[in-house]
Steps between C-alpha positions, in 0.01 A plus 500: 500500500779742592677429169178582310456829689862599431455423130182709485667788687796497263268499198295791636816699577635434149173615342487817711858590409428441130187719527699778667778480240248560222373811676830649611569853382823602341534855641632626167184377327228620737249696290354832615143364498428177684191282491353374828703178498825686432418763763436223754840347426664844512348567843542146628126473564211298361289606203203517737691741722588726206138499382393590853747791505367611161141495629609716795669736252834458676667592173374619162446256215521540124200357320524433128193321370448197724858501622596646835865579553698663776792733444810368675582848632161508676581169668837637610327810639248282687786299648675817621177639650440180696843470657527563871 
């Protein structure tokens, strides 16, 4: 049983690391406008959390058609305002 649990844990860890690698930002390639998923990764938060912040108007959003994007500078400003 313990061997099975260790195998499962290793598999889950490998999958999580692979998932994170696909979403890692290269700082030189970070665009000015981020979608919700990218903003969540940038902030180290969940998509739900970013959507909640958007609904509270914690930072402005750019809406083009059906797409909602967030300017990276606005996220940086929000970070600075919430430091203590």
